[in-house]
BATORVEX-20536 format. One record per residue: residue number from 0; x, y, z of N, C-alpha, C in turn. Coordinates in nm, 4 decimals. Layout:
BEGIN
  num    n_east   n_north      n_up   ca_east  ca_north     ca_up    c_east   c_north      c_up
  NUM         X         Y         Z         X         Y         Z         X         Y         Z
...
This chain:
BEGIN
  num    n_east   n_north      n_up   ca_east  ca_north     ca_up    c_east   c_north      c_up
    0   -3.4957    1.0389    0.3156   -3.4145    0.9533    0.2878   -3.3189    0.8716    0.4473
    1   -3.2959    0.7801    0.4002   -3.2284    0.7354    0.5476   -3.0714    0.6890    0.5130
    2   -2.9547    0.7186    0.5716   -2.8378    0.6379    0.5381   -2.7515    0.5482    0.5995
    3   -2.7170    0.4696    0.5652   -2.6677    0.3408    0.7011   -2.5151    0.3348    0.6556
    4   -2.4108    0.3447    0.7637   -2.3083    0.2784    0.7382   -2.2850    0.1236    0.8318
    5   -2.3514   -0.0086    0.6939   -2.3001   -0.1313    0.7884   -2.2283   -0.1760    0.8979
    6   -2.0761   -0.0930    0.8285   -1.9867   -0.1485    0.9420   -1.9113   -0.0641    0.9698
    7   -1.8406   -0.0710    1.1137   -1.7837    0.0413    1.1641   -1.6531    0.0283    1.1549
    8   -1.5965    0.1811    1.0469   -1.4660    0.1145    1.0428   -1.3814    0.0703    1.1354
    9   -1.2502    0.0268    1.0958   -1.1597   -0.0312    1.1849   -1.0361    0.0569    1.2032
   10   -1.0537    0.1406    1.1050   -0.9290    0.2342    1.0852   -1.0224    0.3354    1.0436
   11   -1.0000    0.4751    1.0515   -1.0770    0.5611    0.9514   -1.0722    0.5965    0.8128
   12   -0.9229    0.5636    0.7813   -0.9427    0.5965    0.6153   -0.9360    0.4218    0.5671
   13   -0.9835    0.3393    0.6331   -1.0805    0.2381    0.5251   -1.2580    0.2327    0.5066
   14   -1.2306    0.1611    0.3290   -1.3644    0.2293    0.3271   -1.4058    0.1255    0.4065
   15   -1.5920    0.1313    0.3627   -1.6897    0.0765    0.4150   -1.7839    0.0547    0.3275
   16   -1.8478   -0.0513    0.3359   -1.9801   -0.0770    0.2542   -2.1006    0.0567    0.2952
   17   -2.1703    0.1454    0.1597   -2.2972    0.2437    0.2182   -2.3607    0.1333    0.1634
   18   -2.5360    0.1815    0.2427   -2.6181    0.1270    0.2165   -2.7084    0.2671    0.2173
   19   -2.7731    0.3142    0.0668   -2.8234    0.4134    0.0724   -3.0033    0.4078    0.0532
   20   -3.1020    0.4318    0.1426   -3.2401    0.4009    0.0838   -3.2477    0.5222    0.0809
   21   -3.3764    0.5719   -0.0859   -3.4183    0.6526   -0.0995   -3.5942    0.6328   -0.1236
   22   -3.7098    0.7012   -0.1678   -3.7546    0.6613   -0.2231   -3.7859    0.7354   -0.3123
   23   -3.8297    0.6048   -0.4601   -3.8100    0.6078   -0.5936   -3.9138    0.6552   -0.6665
   24   -4.0214    0.7102   -0.5810   -4.1502    0.7589   -0.6505   -4.0957    0.9401   -0.6518
   25   -4.0230    0.9556   -0.6023   -3.9618    1.1178   -0.5971   -3.9306    1.1529   -0.7018
   26   -3.8671    1.2664   -0.7156   -3.8106    1.3094   -0.8471   -3.6326    1.3658   -0.8205
   27   -3.5978    1.2962   -0.7279   -3.4503    1.2895   -0.7345   -3.3361    1.1948   -0.7878
   28   -3.2482    1.2792   -0.8097   -3.1826    1.1900   -0.9347   -3.1092    1.0605   -0.8458
   29   -3.1691    0.9420   -0.9379   -3.0980    0.8424   -0.8310   -2.9324    0.7888   -0.8640
   30   -2.8864    0.8519   -1.0024   -2.7409    0.8571   -1.0084   -2.6395    0.9655   -0.9515
   31   -2.7314    1.0796   -0.9025   -2.6358    1.1762   -0.8197   -2.6122    1.0579   -0.6599
   32   -2.7083    1.0236   -0.6223   -2.7447    0.9026   -0.4858   -2.5921    0.8604   -0.5440
   33   -2.6199    0.7497   -0.6263   -2.4866    0.7112   -0.6473   -2.3891    0.7288   -0.6593
   34   -2.3284    0.8994   -0.6877   -2.2219    0.8741   -0.6843   -2.2015    0.8886   -0.5191
   35   -2.2668    0.9717   -0.4734   -2.2309    1.0040   -0.3366   -2.2070    0.8891   -0.2448
   36   -2.3081    0.8167   -0.3049   -2.2622    0.6513   -0.2246   -2.0998    0.6171   -0.2510
   37   -2.0929    0.5925   -0.3809   -1.9804    0.5848   -0.4151   -1.8433    0.6137   -0.3162
   38   -1.8513    0.7888   -0.3098   -1.7675    0.9021   -0.2567   -1.7663    0.8292   -0.1222
   39   -1.8628    0.8140   -0.0710   -1.8396    0.7493    0.1120   -1.8085    0.6572    0.1315
   40   -1.8830    0.5463    0.0311   -1.8012    0.4226    0.0648   -1.6475    0.4088    0.0160
   41   -1.5767    0.4997   -0.0314   -1.4309    0.5258   -0.0622   -1.3484    0.6193   -0.0161
   42   -1.4018    0.6981    0.0792   -1.3495    0.7899    0.1911   -1.3156    0.8862    0.0782
   43   -1.3680    0.9312    0.0055   -1.3556    1.0722   -0.0678   -1.4541    1.1507   -0.0895
   44   -1.4590    1.3079   -0.1313   -1.5284    1.3922   -0.1363   -1.6357    1.3493   -0.2736
   45   -1.7449    1.3579   -0.3306   -1.7901    1.3860   -0.4153   -1.7161    1.4276   -0.5361
   46   -1.6367    1.5213   -0.5263   -1.5649    1.6194   -0.6341   -1.4926    1.5306   -0.6533
   47   -1.4120    1.4502   -0.5690   -1.3006    1.3222   -0.6402   -1.3177    1.2609   -0.7213
   48   -1.4142    1.2081   -0.7066   -1.4720    1.0850   -0.7831   -1.5064    1.1491   -0.9185
   49   -1.4317    1.0301   -0.9951   -1.4514    1.0367   -1.1422   -1.6111    1.0850   -1.1980
   50   -1.6433    1.2014   -1.3102   -1.7793    1.1476   -1.3382   -1.8733    1.0197   -1.4050
   51   -1.9440    0.9750   -1.3275   -2.0397    0.8673   -1.2885   -2.0745    0.8236   -1.4568
   52   -2.1124    0.9381   -1.5517   -2.1595    0.9407   -1.6256   -2.0497    0.9078   -1.7458
   53   -1.9094    0.9107   -1.7186   -1.8332    0.8518   -1.8050   -1.7955    0.6707   -1.8043
   54   -1.8916    0.6076   -1.7143   -1.8584    0.5055   -1.6557   -2.0197    0.4573   -1.7330
   55   -2.1132    0.4740   -1.6969   -2.2686    0.4461   -1.7542   -2.3263    0.5378   -1.8372
   56   -2.4577    0.5393   -1.9039   -2.5318    0.6517   -1.9715   -2.5945    0.6799   -1.7550
   57   -2.6031    0.7798   -1.7122   -2.7001    0.8483   -1.6436   -2.8629    0.8444   -1.6947
   58   -2.8527    0.9128   -1.7983   -2.9954    0.9614   -1.8721   -3.0537    0.8222   -1.8386
   59   -3.0008    0.7342   -1.9154   -3.0792    0.5871   -1.9092   -3.1112    0.5230   -1.7975
   60   -3.0417    0.5577   -1.6632   -3.0675    0.4738   -1.5838   -3.1667    0.5720   -1.4795
   61   -3.1591    0.6833   -1.4819   -3.2710    0.8054   -1.4696   -3.4151    0.7409   -1.4782
   62   -3.4218    0.7547   -1.6646   -3.5303    0.7327   -1.7059   -3.5699    0.5272   -1.6786
   63   -3.5184    0.4478   -1.7248   -3.5350    0.2974   -1.6600   -3.6105    0.3142   -1.4969
   64   -3.5007    0.3702   -1.4312   -3.5808    0.3675   -1.2799   -3.6827    0.4654   -1.2441
   65   -3.7214    0.5417   -1.3254   -3.8388    0.6535   -1.3238   -3.9469    0.5606   -1.4100
   66   -3.9477    0.4673   -1.4643   -4.0750    0.4375   -1.5053   -4.1006    0.3481   -1.4476
   67   -4.0070    0.2492   -1.3580   -4.0782    0.0937   -1.3292   -4.1635    0.1465   -1.1831
   68   -4.2401    0.0162   -1.1711   -4.3370   -0.0057   -1.0242   -4.2467   -0.0870   -0.9125
   69   -4.2464   -0.0054   -0.7953   -4.2194   -0.1212   -0.7533   -4.2133   -0.2468   -0.7555
   70   -4.3845   -0.2886   -0.7866   -4.4965   -0.4289   -0.8110   -4.3443   -0.5074   -0.8614
   71   -4.3109   -0.4599   -0.9965   -4.2138   -0.5526   -1.0813   -4.0526   -0.4619   -1.0520
   72   -3.9689   -0.6023   -1.0001   -3.8380   -0.5908   -0.9049   -3.7527   -0.5221   -1.0503
   73   -3.6768   -0.4409   -1.0347   -3.5595   -0.3862   -1.1402   -3.4288   -0.4008   -1.0551
   74   -3.3200   -0.3951   -1.1019   -3.1788   -0.3780   -1.0052   -3.0801   -0.3940   -1.1236
   75   -2.9483   -0.3529   -1.1111   -2.8489   -0.2708   -1.2037   -2.7515   -0.2874   -1.1247
   76   -2.6322   -0.3548   -1.1295   -2.5254   -0.3283   -1.1096   -2.3882   -0.3438   -1.1742
   77   -2.2956   -0.2853   -1.1119   -2.1712   -0.2285   -1.2322   -2.0957   -0.1984   -1.0872
   78   -1.9672   -0.2401   -1.1805   -1.8393   -0.1957   -1.0848   -1.7612   -0.0518   -1.1891
   79   -1.7501    0.0675   -1.0210   -1.7434    0.1667   -1.0529   -1.6413    0.2270   -0.9256
   80   -1.4978    0.3000   -0.9575   -1.3606    0.3121   -0.8655   -1.3794    0.1983   -0.7400
   81   -1.3462    0.1203   -0.8291   -1.3037   -0.0003   -0.7678   -1.4268   -0.0463   -0.6596
   82   -1.5502   -0.0593   -0.7174   -1.6354   -0.1333   -0.6204   -1.7557   -0.1663   -0.7010
   83   -1.8176   -0.2490   -0.6137   -1.9655   -0.2934   -0.6563   -2.0705   -0.2321   -0.6298
   84   -2.1342   -0.1099   -0.7779   -2.2305   -0.0665   -0.7185   -2.3742   -0.1077   -0.7528
   85   -2.4493   -0.1313   -0.6555   -2.5708   -0.1888   -0.6903   -2.7087   -0.1281   -0.6628
   86   -2.8304   -0.1284   -0.7512   -2.8840   -0.0032   -0.7009   -3.0595   -0.0651   -0.7899
   87   -3.1801   -0.0710   -0.6960   -3.2670   -0.1521   -0.6770   -3.4024   -0.0382   -0.6663
   88   -3.4819   -0.0505   -0.8170   -3.5986    0.0136   -0.7613   -3.6858   -0.0016   -0.6460
   89   -3.7112   -0.0769   -0.5542   -3.7535   -0.1118   -0.4388   -3.6916    0.0536   -0.3182
   90   -3.6160    0.1451   -0.3824   -3.5394    0.2411   -0.3408   -3.3948    0.1878   -0.2391
   91   -3.3193    0.0846   -0.3280   -3.1570    0.0518   -0.2194   -3.0692    0.1083   -0.3236
   92   -2.9386    0.1762   -0.3258   -2.8632    0.1890   -0.3609   -2.7335    0.1159   -0.2440
   93   -2.6364   -0.0295   -0.3126   -2.5538   -0.0409   -0.2204   -2.4059   -0.0677   -0.2948
   94   -2.3023    0.0010   -0.2491   -2.1922    0.0489   -0.2941   -2.0915   -0.0703   -0.1799
   95   -2.0623   -0.1430   -0.2376   -1.9702   -0.2201   -0.1514   -1.7914   -0.2616   -0.2276
   96   -1.7126   -0.2014   -0.1367   -1.5570   -0.1707   -0.2047   -1.5088   -0.2854   -0.2507
   97   -1.4773   -0.2959   -0.3185   -1.3030   -0.4710   -0.4001   -1.3464   -0.4978   -0.3025
   98   -1.2196   -0.4225   -0.2356   -1.1563   -0.4954   -0.0776   -1.2575   -0.5757   -0.0012
   99   -1.3941   -0.5584    0.0162   -1.5098   -0.6235    0.0839   -1.5564   -0.7500    0.0349
  100   -1.5820   -0.7338   -0.1148   -1.6731   -0.8621   -0.1588   -1.5894   -0.9661   -0.2865
  101   -1.4416   -0.8819   -0.2746   -1.3614   -1.0172   -0.3218   -1.2907   -1.1015   -0.2326
  102   -1.3061   -1.0448   -0.0694   -1.2183   -1.1470    0.0316   -1.3783   -1.1738    0.1147
  103   -1.5188   -1.1447    0.0352   -1.5966   -1.2161    0.1545   -1.5963   -1.3580    0.0071
């Protein structure tokens, strides 16, 4: 797994876009990675972020992405914690805080 912060912060507390790359063929939890990426993008601890399961059906997301083959592109996006969350079955999660994608 490779994690990359695409933009450098001009201030330590300023949230920034997070991109998490993962191997979609592993048994690792996609929704857990999504929650961690949101926490990093909003400069919070993962324990400070509300449970993702209160906003989306985590079991459905896990089943949906585990059943897909990379030859057939699948993606999902939604808003959570003032962020746009995008996940793709090619192994990419992108979390963009509202302040970044609303001003773009």
